[in-house]
C-alpha positions in Angstrom: -171.8 123.8 10.2 -173.5 126.2 12.6 -175.4 125.1 15.7 -178.7 126.4 14.1 -178.2 124.2 11.0 -177.4 121.2 13.1 -180.5 121.6 15.2 -182.6 122.0 12.0 -181.1 118.7 10.7 -181.9 117.0 14.0 -185.5 118.3 14.0 -186.1 117.1 10.5 -184.6 113.7 11.3 -186.8 113.4 14.4 -190.0 114.3 12.4 -189.2 111.8 9.7 -188.5 109.1 12.2 -191.8 109.8 14.1 -193.7 109.5 10.9 -192.1 106.2 9.9 -192.4 104.7 13.4 -196.1 105.5 13.9 -197.2 102.3 12.2 -194.5 100.1 13.7 -195.3 97.6 16.5 -192.5 99.1 18.8 -194.1 100.3 22.0 -194.1 104.1 22.6 -191.3 104.3 25.3 -188.9 102.4 23.2 -189.8 104.5 20.2 -188.8 107.7 21.9 -185.5 106.2 23.2 -184.6 105.0 19.8 -185.3 108.5 18.3 -183.1 110.1 21.0 -180.3 107.7 20.3 -180.2 108.4 16.6 -180.4 112.1 17.2 -177.5 112.1 19.6 -175.4 110.0 17.2 -176.0 112.4 14.4 -175.1 115.3 16.7 -171.9 113.6 17.7 -170.5 112.5 14.3 -171.7 115.4 12.1 -168.7 117.7 13.1 -166.3 114.9 12.3 -167.8 114.4 8.9 -167.7 118.1 8.2 -164.0 118.3 9.2 -163.1 115.4 7.0 -164.9 117.0 4.1 -163.2 120.3 4.6 -159.7 118.8 4.8 -160.0 117.0 1.5 -158.3 118.9 -1.3 -160.6 120.6 -3.7 -160.1 120.1 -7.4 -158.1 122.9 -8.9 -156.6 124.1 -5.6 -153.0 125.5 -5.9 -150.1 123.8 -4.1 -146.8 125.5 -2.9 -143.7 124.0 -4.4 -140.3 124.7 -2.7 -137.2 124.5 -4.9 -133.6 124.1 -3.7 -132.9 127.9 -3.9 -135.8 128.8 -1.7 -135.0 126.1 0.8 -131.3 126.9 1.1 -131.9 130.7 1.3 -134.5 130.2 4.0 -132.1 128.1 6.0 -129.4 130.7 5.6 -131.7 133.5 6.7 -132.6 131.6 9.8 -128.9 131.2 10.6 -128.2 134.9 10.0 -131.0 135.8 12.3 -129.6 133.7 15.1 -132.3 131.0 15.0 -129.8 128.2 14.9 -132.2 125.4 16.0 -134.6 126.1 13.0 -131.6 126.6 10.7 -130.4 123.0 11.6 -133.8 121.7 10.7 -134.1 123.5 7.4 -130.5 122.7 6.4 -131.1 119.0 7.2 -134.3 119.2 5.0 -132.3 120.7 2.2 -129.7 118.0 2.4 -132.4 115.3 2.5 -134.5 116.5 -0.4 -131.7 117.9 -2.7 -128.8 115.4 -2.1 -127.4 116.1 -5.6 -127.4 119.8 -5.3 -124.0 121.5 -5.7 -124.5 123.4 -2.4 -124.9 120.3 -0.2 -121.3 120.6 1.1 -121.9 124.2 2.0 -125.2 123.3 3.7 -123.4 120.6 5.8 -120.7 123.0 6.8 -123.3 125.6 7.8 -125.2 123.0 9.7 -122.1 122.2 11.6 -121.6 125.9 12.4 -125.2 126.0 13.7 -124.7 122.9 15.9 -121.5 124.5 17.3 -123.4 127.7 18.1 -126.0 125.6 20.0 -123.1 123.9 21.9 -124.2 120.6 20.5 -120.5 119.7 20.1 -120.7 115.9 19.5 -123.2 116.4 16.7 -121.1 119.3 15.3 -118.0 117.1 15.4 -119.7 114.3 13.5 -120.9 116.7 10.9 -117.5 118.2 10.3 -115.9 114.8 10.2 -118.4 113.5 7.8 -117.9 116.5 5.6 -114.2 116.0 5.6 -114.4 112.3 4.6 -117.6 111.8 2.6 -116.7 113.8 -0.5 -113.1 112.9 -0.7 -110.6 110.1 -0.7 -109.0 110.5 2.8 -106.1 108.9 4.5 -105.3 108.8 8.2 -102.3 110.0 10.0 -101.8 108.6 13.5 -100.0 110.3 16.3 -97.0 107.9 15.8 -96.7 109.0 12.2 -97.0 112.6 13.2 -94.2 112.2 15.8 -91.9 110.6 13.2 -92.4 113.6 10.9 -90.7 116.9 10.7 -93.2 118.2 13.3 -92.0 115.8 16.0 -89.9 118.5 17.6 -92.9 120.5 18.8 -93.3 118.7 22.1 -96.7 117.1 22.2 -98.4 117.1 25.6 -99.6 113.9 27.2 -103.0 112.5 26.0 -104.5 110.0 23.7 -105.7 111.7 20.5 -107.8 110.2 17.8 -106.4 109.3 14.5 -107.2 112.4 12.4 -108.6 112.4 9.0 -106.6 114.1 6.3 -108.0 114.7 2.8 -106.8 113.2 -0.3 -108.0 116.1 -2.4 -106.4 119.1 -0.7 -107.2 122.7 -1.2 -111.0 122.7 -1.2 -112.1 125.7 0.9 -115.1 124.0 2.4 -113.1 121.0 3.3 -110.3 123.0 4.9 -112.9 124.9 6.9 -114.4 121.7 8.1 -111.0 120.4 9.1 -110.3 123.5 11.1 -113.7 123.3 12.7 -113.1 119.7 13.6 -110.0 120.9 15.5 -112.0 123.7 17.1 -114.7 121.3 18.2 -112.2 119.0 19.8 -110.9 122.0 21.7 -114.4 122.9 22.8 -115.0 119.5 24.4 -111.6 119.7 26.2 -109.8 117.3 23.9 -107.0 119.7 23.1 -104.5 117.0 22.2 -106.7 115.8 19.4 -107.2 119.5 18.3 -103.4 120.0 18.3 -102.8 116.8 16.3 -105.3 117.9 13.7 -103.5 121.2 13.1 -100.1 119.5 13.1 -101.4 117.1 10.4 -102.5 120.0 8.3 -99.0 121.5 8.6 -97.6 118.1 7.6 -99.9 117.8 4.7 -98.8 121.2 3.2 -95.2 121.2 4.4 -93.8 121.1 0.9 -96.2 123.6 -0.7 -95.5 127.4 -0.9 -98.5 128.7 -2.8 -100.1 131.9 -1.5 -103.4 130.2 -0.6 -101.6 127.3 1.1 -99.4 129.7 3.1 -102.6 131.2 4.5 -103.8 127.8 5.6 -100.5 127.0 7.2 -100.4 130.4 9.0 -103.9 129.9 10.3 -102.9 126.5 11.7 -99.9 128.1 13.4 -102.0 130.8 14.8 -104.5 128.3 16.1 -101.7 126.2 17.7 -100.4 129.3 19.5 -103.8 130.0 21.1 -104.1 126.4 22.2 -100.9 126.8 24.2 -102.0 130.2 25.5 -105.1 128.4 26.8 -103.0 125.7 28.5 -101.2 128.5 30.4 -104.5 129.1 32.2 -104.9 125.6 33.5 -105.1 125.6 37.3 -103.0 122.4 37.8 -100.0 123.8 35.8 -97.1 125.2 37.8 -95.7 128.6 37.2 -92.8 127.2 35.2 -95.2 125.1 33.1 -97.4 128.2 32.5 -94.3 130.1 31.3 -93.4 127.2 29.0 -96.8 127.1 27.4 -96.7 130.9 26.7 -93.2 130.6 25.2 -94.2 127.7 23.0 -97.2 129.7 21.8 -94.8 132.5 20.9 -92.7 130.1 18.9 -95.7 129.2 16.8 -96.5 132.9 16.2 -92.9 133.5 15.1 -93.4 130.9 12.3 -96.2 132.8 10.7 -95.2 134.2 7.3 -94.3 137.9 7.1 -97.2 138.6 4.7 -99.8 137.5 7.2 -98.4 138.9 10.4 -100.4 142.1 10.3 -103.6 140.1 9.8 -103.1 138.1 13.0 -101.6 141.1 14.9 -98.6 139.0 15.7 -96.4 141.8 17.0 -99.1 143.1 19.4 -99.8 139.6 20.8 -96.0 138.9 21.2 -95.5 142.1 23.1 -98.4 141.4 25.5 -97.4 137.8 26.1 -93.8 138.9 26.8 -95.2 141.5 29.3 -97.2 138.7 30.9 -94.2 136.5 31.3 -92.3 139.4 32.9 -95.1 140.0 35.3 -95.0 136.4 36.3 -91.3 136.6 37.0 -91.6 139.7 39.1 -95.0 139.2 40.8 -95.2 135.4 40.9 -95.0 133.6 44.2 -93.1 130.4 44.9 -95.2 127.8 46.6 -92.3 126.1 48.3 -91.1 129.4 49.8 -94.7 130.2 50.9 -94.8 126.8 52.7 -91.5 127.4 54.5 -92.6 130.9 55.6 -95.8 129.2 57.0 -93.7 127.6 59.7 -94.6 130.9 61.5 -98.4 130.9 61.4 -99.7 133.3 58.8 -96.2 133.8 57.2 -97.3 132.1 53.9 -100.5 134.2 53.7 -98.6 137.4 54.3 -96.1 136.4 51.6 -99.0 136.1 49.1 -100.4 139.5 50.2 -103.4 137.9 52.0 -102.9 139.9 55.2 -106.4 139.3 56.8 -105.9 135.5 56.4 -102.4 135.9 57.9 -103.7 137.7 61.0 -106.5 135.2 61.5 -104.1 132.2 61.2 -101.7 133.8 63.6 -104.4 134.6 66.2 -106.1 131.2 66.0 -102.9 129.2 66.2 -101.5 131.4 69.0 -104.8 131.0 71.0 -104.8 127.2 70.7 -101.1 126.9 71.6 -101.6 129.1 74.6 -104.7 127.2 75.8 -103.0 123.9 75.3 -99.9 125.0 77.3 -102.1 126.4 80.1 -104.0 123.1 80.3 -100.8 121.1 80.8 -99.6 123.6 83.4 -102.8 123.1 85.3 -102.2 119.4 85.1 -105.2 118.8 82.8 -103.5 116.5 80.4 -106.7 115.4 78.7 -107.8 118.9 77.8 -104.2 119.8 76.8 -104.0 116.8 74.5 -107.3 117.6 72.8 -106.3 121.2 72.3 -102.9 120.1 71.0 -104.5 117.8 68.4 -106.8 120.6 67.3 -103.9 123.0 67.1 -102.0 120.4 65.0 -104.8 120.4 62.5 -105.0 124.2 62.3 -101.2 124.4 62.0 -101.1 122.0 59.2 -104.0 123.9 57.5 -101.9 127.1 57.9 -99.0 125.5 55.9 -101.3 124.0 53.3 -103.1 127.4 53.0 -99.8 129.2 52.5 -98.8 126.9 49.6 -102.2 126.9 47.9 -102.3 130.7 48.3 -99.2 130.9 46.2 -100.8 128.8 43.5 -104.0 130.8 43.5 -102.0 134.1 43.3 -100.1 132.8 40.3 -103.3 131.5 38.7 -105.1 134.9 39.2 -102.0 136.7 37.8 -102.1 134.7 34.6 -105.8 134.8 34.2 -105.9 138.5 34.6 -103.2 139.0 32.0 -104.8 136.6 29.6 -108.3 138.1 30.0 -106.9 141.5 29.1 -105.3 139.8 26.0 -108.6 138.2 25.0 -110.5 141.5 25.4 -107.9 143.4 23.4 -107.8 141.1 20.5 -111.5 140.2 20.8 -111.3 136.5 20.5 -110.9 133.8 23.1 -109.4 131.4 20.6 -109.0 130.8 16.9 -112.6 129.6 16.6 -113.9 133.2 16.3 -112.1 133.7 13.0 -114.5 131.1 11.6 -117.8 132.2 13.3 -117.6 136.0 13.3 
């Protein structure tokens, strides 16, 4: 209602009230106050009444009905456009309102993808796990059972993996994808042992089958395992020998990929680059123990690791402190000489520690540089990109 119409209603109300109250016994001042109170009340509540009236559905008004196809397609369009947050909402709505639809499994898988893209890894993991277990008759394979199987010679790393769900109805593409994504999500939250166990269980599940589609699944698991070990070679706490061991183990997994799928995974190119990386590590790698021994001469370890500026600084600082401490003792200032000697002892120990850590850092940078070149060349950081490209 417009302000003009509202004022007209108030004027009419005021006139009517004045007419009716002329013959009442209420004194004049109270009469005016009462009229103002009623007018103000009408002014205050009239917009609310009008809103309530306008919000009520009119008879014959058309309503929009969303069917399952519209809802699913809309959610998929949101995912394709990169709006993963809205895609999660719309896929959840599809699953809730159309629980018996044949595409519910696909919707749950796509929801897991969207959660993974949003880096909401715990939610994504729950979605993939639920998809792998809710529609099938699963069984579980623990780590102990895995180690007692034919895969026990693969040399599992230390850790406490979960018991991994393995399907009773094998071969369903959506379920297999969910199982691979469960492994990938484990890897994303730094639980690489659980990711590895999942893939080993898949290999164990299909160990006796040689169908073409099953061979593809096994090869993909082998390829994924190789990248898990390549990633472990980049761990900072691993020694040079451990890094080489991880790379070699990854190569062994690649070597098991069937001939028919080697071109798809670019096995020969990856093997060549990894072998070149191992050769670089042998030639250019630094030995931390040797670096520590050379650090007996201040700056020797830094120089061995090609850090010549640090070597010069370490030599000058240690030489200056040793000279100052000796001169203090020669001048019979034992207190000052002792203090300078203690300071020098700290710098000397730091020089040795720095030489050893420099060797580790040099090796780490060498591996990271080679692996980064490998990732850029093959355009994927790990096997997860095969699912989400």
